[in-house]
KOLZA-393671 format. One record per residue (C-alpha): chain; x, y, z; residue in three letters. Coordinates in steps of 0.2 Angstrom, whole numbers, plus 2048, in hexadecimal, padded with zeros to 3 digits. Example, Ala and Ser with C-alpha at 12.3 -4.5 7.8 and 13.67 -1.06 7.14 Angstrom:
! KOLZA-393671
{atom "A",{83E,7EA,827},"ALA"} {atom "A",{844,7FB,824},"SER"} 
***
This chain:
! KOLZA-393671
{atom "A",{F26,F61,A75},"MET"} {atom "A",{F22,F66,A62},"LYS"} {atom "A",{F33,F5E,A5D},"LYS"} {atom "A",{F2C,F4D,A66},"PHE"} {atom "A",{F1C,F4F,A5D},"ILE"} {atom "A",{F23,F51,A4D},"PHE"} {atom "A",{F2F,F42,A4E},"VAL"} {atom "A",{F23,F38,A55},"ALA"} {atom "A",{F17,F3E,A45},"ILE"} {atom "A",{F26,F39,A39},"LEU"} {atom "A",{F28,F28,A42},"LEU"} {atom "A",{F18,F23,A3F},"VAL"} {atom "A",{F18,F29,A2D},"LEU"} {atom "A",{F27,F1F,A2A},"TYR"} {atom "A",{F1F,F10,A32},"GLN"} {atom "A",{F10,F11,A27},"PHE"} {atom "A",{F1A,F17,A18},"ARG"} {atom "A",{F15,F08,A0B},"ASP"} {atom "A",{F03,F0A,A0F},"GLU"} {atom "A",{F05,F1D,A0C},"LEU"} {atom "A",{F0D,F1A,9FD},"PHE"} {atom "A",{F01,F0D,9F6},"SER"} {atom "A",{EF1,F17,9FA},"PHE"} {atom "A",{EF9,F28,9F3},"HIS"} {atom "A",{F00,F1E,9E3},"SER"} {atom "A",{EF7,F0D,9DF},"PRO"} {atom "A",{F03,EFD,9D9},"ALA"} {atom "A",{F01,EFB,9C7},"PRO"} {atom "A",{EF6,EEB,9C2},"GLU"} {atom "A",{F06,EE0,9BE},"TYR"} {atom "A",{EFB,ED1,9C7},"ALA"} {atom "A",{EEE,ED4,9BA},"ALA"} {atom "A",{EFA,EC8,9AE},"GLN"} {atom "A",{EFB,EBA,9BB},"HIS"} {atom "A",{EEF,EAF,9C3},"GLU"} {atom "A",{EF8,EB0,9D4},"GLU"} {atom "A",{EF2,EBE,9E1},"ARG"} {atom "A",{F04,EBF,9E6},"VAL"} {atom "A",{F14,EC5,9DD},"ILE"} {atom "A",{F24,EC3,9E5},"LEU"} {atom "A",{F33,ECD,9DF},"TYR"} {atom "A",{F42,EC5,9E6},"ALA"} {atom "A",{F54,EBE,9E3},"THR"} {atom "A",{F5C,EAD,9E4},"ASP"} {atom "A",{F69,EB2,9F2},"TRP"} {atom "A",{F5E,EBD,A00},"CYS"} {atom "A",{F59,EB4,A0F},"ALA"} {atom "A",{F49,EBE,A11},"TYR"} {atom "A",{F43,EB8,A00},"CYS"} {atom "A",{F46,EA7,A05},"LYS"} {atom "A",{F3C,EA8,A15},"LYS"} {atom "A",{F2E,EB1,A0A},"THR"} {atom "A",{F2D,EA2,9FE},"ARG"} {atom "A",{F2C,E97,A0C},"LYS"} {atom "A",{F1F,EA0,A16},"PHE"} {atom "A",{F14,EA0,A06},"LEU"} {atom "A",{F17,E8F,A02},"GLU"} {atom "A",{F14,E89,A14},"GLN"} {atom "A",{F03,E93,A13},"ASN"} {atom "A",{EFE,E8C,A02},"ASN"} {atom "A",{EFE,E9E,9FB},"ILE"} {atom "A",{F01,E9D,9E8},"PRO"} {atom "A",{F0D,EAA,9E2},"TYR"} {atom "A",{F18,EB0,9D2},"TYR"} {atom "A",{F28,EB3,9D4},"GLU"} {atom "A",{F35,EBF,9CA},"TYR"} {atom "A",{F46,EBE,9CD},"ASP"} {atom "A",{F4A,ED1,9CC},"VAL"} {atom "A",{F5E,ECD,9C7},"GLU"} {atom "A",{F58,EC2,9B7},"SER"} {atom "A",{F48,EC8,9B2},"SER"} {atom "A",{F48,ED9,9AA},"SER"} {atom "A",{F35,EDA,9AB},"GLU"} {atom "A",{F35,ED5,9BE},"GLY"} {atom "A",{F42,EE2,9C0},"TYR"} {atom "A",{F39,EF0,9B8},"ASP"} {atom "A",{F2A,EEC,9C2},"GLN"} {atom "A",{F34,EEB,9D2},"PHE"} {atom "A",{F39,EFD,9CE},"LYS"} {atom "A",{F2A,F04,9C9},"ALA"} {atom "A",{F22,EFE,9D9},"LEU"} {atom "A",{F31,F06,9E3},"GLY"} {atom "A",{F3C,EF8,9E6},"GLY"} {atom "A",{F4B,EFB,9F0},"ARG"} {atom "A",{F4E,EEA,9F7},"GLY"} {atom "A",{F46,EDA,9F7},"VAL"} {atom "A",{F3C,ED1,9FA},"PRO"} {atom "A",{F2E,EDC,9F3},"LEU"} {atom "A",{F1C,ED5,9F2},"LEU"} {atom "A",{F0D,EDA,9E8},"LEU"} {atom "A",{EFE,ED3,9F2},"VAL"} {atom "A",{EEC,ED8,9EA},"ASN"} {atom "A",{EF3,EE7,9E3},"GLY"} {atom "A",{EFC,EEC,9F2},"LYS"} {atom "A",{F0F,EED,9F5},"VAL"} {atom "A",{F19,EE5,A05},"ILE"} {atom "A",{F2A,EEB,A05},"LYS"} {atom "A",{F34,EDE,A0F},"GLY"} {atom "A",{F2F,ECD,A18},"PHE"} {atom "A",{F1E,ED1,A21},"ASP"} {atom "A",{F13,EC2,A23},"THR"} {atom "A",{F05,ECC,A2C},"LYS"} {atom "A",{F04,ED8,A1E},"ARG"} {atom "A",{F04,ECA,A11},"ILE"} {atom "A",{EF6,EC0,A1A},"LEU"} {atom "A",{EEC,ED3,A1C},"LYS"} {atom "A",{EEE,ED6,A0B},"TYR"} {atom "A",{EE9,EC5,A05},"LEU"} {atom "A",{ED8,EC7,A11},"GLU"} {atom "A",{ED3,ED7,A0A},"GLY"} 
***
């Protein structure tokens, strides 16, 4: 029973790892240098990056994009934010790893 509870706690922590990471170590203020509240770190070839772009455009959400393969500044920011995969978004100072429409909207609201 103790093992089950331990595994359950680990799963919950894993599920909310991005929130815990951003709470423990807030994202740098990269957005301060842009008018947009959303910064997208992406590549040209990534299918989820394309879905993210399409979602942002369909919802009239202005964003600034860095191609992490061609922009050294974008790549450095991406790595500093804990990026290991694309897309990675910075929404109102909060990091979102992956394509997650609910979180994008949630972080834009508050």
